[in-house]
C-alpha beads as a LAMMPS data file, in Angstrom:
LAMMPS data file: protein, C-alpha beads

181 atoms
180 bonds

1 atom types
1 bond types

-500.0 500.0 xlo xhi
-500.0 500.0 ylo yhi
-500.0 500.0 zlo zhi

Masses

1 110.0

Atoms # bond

1 1 1 -0.030 -0.189 0.242
2 1 1 2.905 2.599 1.089
3 1 1 4.699 1.507 -2.084
4 1 1 1.274 2.167 -4.282
5 1 1 0.882 5.826 -2.575
6 1 1 4.478 6.815 -2.934
7 1 1 4.157 5.903 -6.776
8 1 1 1.305 7.823 -6.905
9 1 1 2.631 10.587 -5.169
10 1 1 5.848 10.456 -7.659
11 1 1 3.788 10.213 -10.715
12 1 1 1.793 13.365 -9.742
13 1 1 4.474 15.370 -8.597
14 1 1 5.629 17.109 -11.753
15 1 1 2.014 18.361 -12.832
16 1 1 1.661 19.456 -9.235
17 1 1 5.138 20.975 -8.970
18 1 1 4.094 23.000 -12.249
19 1 1 1.377 24.043 -11.384
20 1 1 3.469 26.245 -8.363
21 1 1 5.850 27.194 -10.625
22 1 1 2.836 28.952 -12.992
23 1 1 1.160 30.351 -9.689
24 1 1 4.799 31.503 -8.524
25 1 1 5.308 33.417 -12.217
26 1 1 2.016 34.942 -11.793
27 1 1 2.473 35.841 -8.535
28 1 1 5.552 37.814 -9.637
29 1 1 3.906 39.880 -12.705
30 1 1 1.395 40.781 -9.848
31 1 1 3.939 41.960 -7.666
32 1 1 5.618 43.988 -9.887
33 1 1 2.343 45.746 -11.003
34 1 1 1.910 46.641 -8.005
35 1 1 4.880 47.788 -7.225
36 1 1 5.648 50.303 -10.388
37 1 1 2.010 51.715 -9.546
38 1 1 3.474 51.835 -5.876
39 1 1 6.412 53.733 -7.402
40 1 1 4.026 55.544 -9.987
41 1 1 2.113 56.856 -7.195
42 1 1 5.129 57.662 -4.971
43 1 1 6.544 59.686 -7.580
44 1 1 3.568 61.601 -8.485
45 1 1 3.183 63.088 -4.497
46 1 1 7.015 63.470 -4.778
47 1 1 5.994 66.472 -7.419
48 1 1 2.942 67.525 -5.382
49 1 1 5.021 68.064 -2.325
50 1 1 7.802 69.629 -4.405
51 1 1 5.516 72.214 -5.497
52 1 1 4.749 73.029 -1.664
53 1 1 8.394 73.482 -1.086
54 1 1 7.700 70.307 1.787
55 1 1 11.173 69.441 1.696
56 1 1 10.246 67.141 4.627
57 1 1 8.530 64.988 3.453
58 1 1 10.502 64.522 0.091
59 1 1 13.054 63.585 2.379
60 1 1 10.766 60.175 4.122
61 1 1 9.471 60.298 -0.039
62 1 1 13.311 59.562 -0.711
63 1 1 13.450 56.479 1.740
64 1 1 10.252 54.850 0.627
65 1 1 11.808 55.034 -3.312
66 1 1 15.012 53.017 -1.798
67 1 1 12.380 50.743 -0.457
68 1 1 11.252 50.493 -3.807
69 1 1 14.566 50.214 -5.553
70 1 1 15.435 47.545 -2.923
71 1 1 11.643 45.743 -3.573
72 1 1 12.439 45.469 -7.290
73 1 1 16.057 44.096 -7.414
74 1 1 14.578 41.335 -5.054
75 1 1 11.816 40.578 -7.488
76 1 1 14.218 40.127 -9.571
77 1 1 16.418 37.799 -8.414
78 1 1 13.082 36.193 -7.531
79 1 1 12.100 36.034 -11.060
80 1 1 15.756 34.990 -11.794
81 1 1 15.436 31.649 -9.158
82 1 1 12.022 30.632 -10.279
83 1 1 13.853 30.585 -14.255
84 1 1 16.543 28.299 -12.861
85 1 1 13.511 26.137 -11.156
86 1 1 11.690 25.818 -14.513
87 1 1 14.034 22.982 -16.157
88 1 1 14.401 21.398 -12.945
89 1 1 10.935 20.552 -12.980
90 1 1 10.302 20.319 -16.113
91 1 1 12.770 17.075 -16.261
92 1 1 11.801 16.177 -13.100
93 1 1 14.911 16.300 -11.226
94 1 1 14.476 18.371 -8.580
95 1 1 15.184 17.455 -5.071
96 1 1 14.697 19.132 -1.883
97 1 1 18.388 20.267 -1.461
98 1 1 17.711 22.193 -4.708
99 1 1 14.418 23.929 -3.340
100 1 1 15.764 24.752 0.043
101 1 1 18.695 26.914 -1.550
102 1 1 16.900 28.245 -4.190
103 1 1 14.520 29.515 -1.590
104 1 1 17.461 30.233 0.478
105 1 1 18.840 32.713 -2.728
106 1 1 15.575 34.273 -3.342
107 1 1 14.840 35.328 0.492
108 1 1 18.555 37.298 0.795
109 1 1 17.986 40.988 1.020
110 1 1 20.619 41.823 -1.574
111 1 1 22.968 44.908 -1.302
112 1 1 22.037 47.786 -4.001
113 1 1 22.723 50.761 -4.652
114 1 1 19.531 53.103 -5.324
115 1 1 21.064 56.088 -6.780
116 1 1 21.734 53.923 -9.888
117 1 1 18.151 51.732 -9.930
118 1 1 15.919 53.569 -12.467
119 1 1 12.811 53.714 -9.888
120 1 1 14.771 55.780 -8.119
121 1 1 16.367 58.359 -10.670
122 1 1 12.890 58.342 -11.834
123 1 1 11.532 59.605 -8.174
124 1 1 14.804 61.790 -8.150
125 1 1 13.659 63.662 -11.016
126 1 1 9.893 63.568 -9.912
127 1 1 10.877 65.267 -7.137
128 1 1 13.321 67.289 -8.189
129 1 1 16.091 66.820 -5.703
130 1 1 19.846 66.009 -6.798
131 1 1 20.477 62.285 -7.226
132 1 1 23.238 61.574 -5.438
133 1 1 26.330 59.459 -7.135
134 1 1 27.485 57.093 -4.504
135 1 1 30.375 55.090 -5.080
136 1 1 29.612 52.054 -5.193
137 1 1 30.455 49.107 -2.828
138 1 1 32.739 46.844 -6.102
139 1 1 34.104 50.041 -7.257
140 1 1 35.364 51.443 -3.699
141 1 1 36.433 47.833 -3.020
142 1 1 38.743 47.464 -6.898
143 1 1 39.850 51.210 -5.495
144 1 1 41.354 49.880 -1.929
145 1 1 42.714 47.494 -4.213
146 1 1 44.362 49.073 -6.373
147 1 1 46.116 52.051 -3.360
148 1 1 47.358 48.194 -2.387
149 1 1 48.844 47.275 -5.267
150 1 1 50.168 50.823 -5.667
151 1 1 51.707 51.121 -2.349
152 1 1 53.049 47.392 -2.472
153 1 1 54.609 48.213 -6.043
154 1 1 55.986 51.701 -4.340
155 1 1 57.512 49.407 -1.094
156 1 1 59.105 47.220 -3.264
157 1 1 60.746 49.337 -5.881
158 1 1 61.921 51.161 -2.669
159 1 1 62.959 47.940 -1.282
160 1 1 64.966 47.120 -4.396
161 1 1 66.546 50.512 -4.513
162 1 1 67.538 50.531 -0.476
163 1 1 69.326 46.732 -1.499
164 1 1 70.854 47.869 -4.623
165 1 1 72.172 50.712 -2.890
166 1 1 73.778 48.117 0.279
167 1 1 74.809 46.368 -2.589
168 1 1 76.453 49.202 -3.942
169 1 1 77.973 50.021 -0.431
170 1 1 79.152 46.120 -0.509
171 1 1 81.027 46.540 -3.515
172 1 1 82.663 49.444 -2.344
173 1 1 83.780 47.799 0.809
174 1 1 85.015 44.786 -0.957
175 1 1 86.406 46.921 -3.529
176 1 1 88.820 48.683 -0.235
177 1 1 89.387 44.948 1.273
178 1 1 91.359 44.550 -1.515
179 1 1 93.049 47.564 -2.509
180 1 1 97.046 46.712 -2.328
181 1 1 99.261 49.317 -0.664

Bonds

1 1 1 2
2 1 2 3
3 1 3 4
4 1 4 5
5 1 5 6
6 1 6 7
7 1 7 8
8 1 8 9
9 1 9 10
10 1 10 11
11 1 11 12
12 1 12 13
13 1 13 14
14 1 14 15
15 1 15 16
16 1 16 17
17 1 17 18
18 1 18 19
19 1 19 20
20 1 20 21
21 1 21 22
22 1 22 23
23 1 23 24
24 1 24 25
25 1 25 26
26 1 26 27
27 1 27 28
28 1 28 29
29 1 29 30
30 1 30 31
31 1 31 32
32 1 32 33
33 1 33 34
34 1 34 35
35 1 35 36
36 1 36 37
37 1 37 38
38 1 38 39
39 1 39 40
40 1 40 41
41 1 41 42
42 1 42 43
43 1 43 44
44 1 44 45
45 1 45 46
46 1 46 47
47 1 47 48
48 1 48 49
49 1 49 50
50 1 50 51
51 1 51 52
52 1 52 53
53 1 53 54
54 1 54 55
55 1 55 56
56 1 56 57
57 1 57 58
58 1 58 59
59 1 59 60
60 1 60 61
61 1 61 62
62 1 62 63
63 1 63 64
64 1 64 65
65 1 65 66
66 1 66 67
67 1 67 68
68 1 68 69
69 1 69 70
70 1 70 71
71 1 71 72
72 1 72 73
73 1 73 74
74 1 74 75
75 1 75 76
76 1 76 77
77 1 77 78
78 1 78 79
79 1 79 80
80 1 80 81
81 1 81 82
82 1 82 83
83 1 83 84
84 1 84 85
85 1 85 86
86 1 86 87
87 1 87 88
88 1 88 89
89 1 89 90
90 1 90 91
91 1 91 92
92 1 92 93
93 1 93 94
94 1 94 95
95 1 95 96
96 1 96 97
97 1 97 98
98 1 98 99
99 1 99 100
100 1 100 101
101 1 101 102
102 1 102 103
103 1 103 104
104 1 104 105
105 1 105 106
106 1 106 107
107 1 107 108
108 1 108 109
109 1 109 110
110 1 110 111
111 1 111 112
112 1 112 113
113 1 113 114
114 1 114 115
115 1 115 116
116 1 116 117
117 1 117 118
118 1 118 119
119 1 119 120
120 1 120 121
121 1 121 122
122 1 122 123
123 1 123 124
124 1 124 125
125 1 125 126
126 1 126 127
127 1 127 128
128 1 128 129
129 1 129 130
130 1 130 131
131 1 131 132
132 1 132 133
133 1 133 134
134 1 134 135
135 1 135 136
136 1 136 137
137 1 137 138
138 1 138 139
139 1 139 140
140 1 140 141
141 1 141 142
142 1 142 143
143 1 143 144
144 1 144 145
145 1 145 146
146 1 146 147
147 1 147 148
148 1 148 149
149 1 149 150
150 1 150 151
151 1 151 152
152 1 152 153
153 1 153 154
154 1 154 155
155 1 155 156
156 1 156 157
157 1 157 158
158 1 158 159
159 1 159 160
160 1 160 161
161 1 161 162
162 1 162 163
163 1 163 164
164 1 164 165
165 1 165 166
166 1 166 167
167 1 167 168
168 1 168 169
169 1 169 170
170 1 170 171
171 1 171 172
172 1 172 173
173 1 173 174
174 1 174 175
175 1 175 176
176 1 176 177
177 1 177 178
178 1 178 179
179 1 179 180
180 1 180 181
């Protein structure tokens, strides 16, 4: 009886997973639609507050615009994970560890630079706020690495010069030792 039940579950599982995947894709599109509508509403409010010169509320909307940028990034990641999941569901090679990993990856909060996101740029434009240009973490990390490389090369070339000078001094000392009077 248990073997028959297990066989029925295994037979029904691929179609059930396909239905769940379809529902997740539909959910993604709905969330994206509501996110875009939210950004549009936020931008309209920002334009209204700009006309009233209400900087305090514009600052609060600024934080909300950054949150919308983060949300859209998370939705994009979610869609990517769904796309990775689809061939596994189609082939029937989906197992629990893969599902857990995909869920963990999709739920992780991404680090983003909101100032480079289209939603935030649109908000800044409508609010009449100058969009700040922050350094991204990657470019900052790259700059630090370059500084370290340059410092090491200067240090190494300084050491080479001092070693060369020391070698020349030794040569001079050697010359003095072999001078016959």
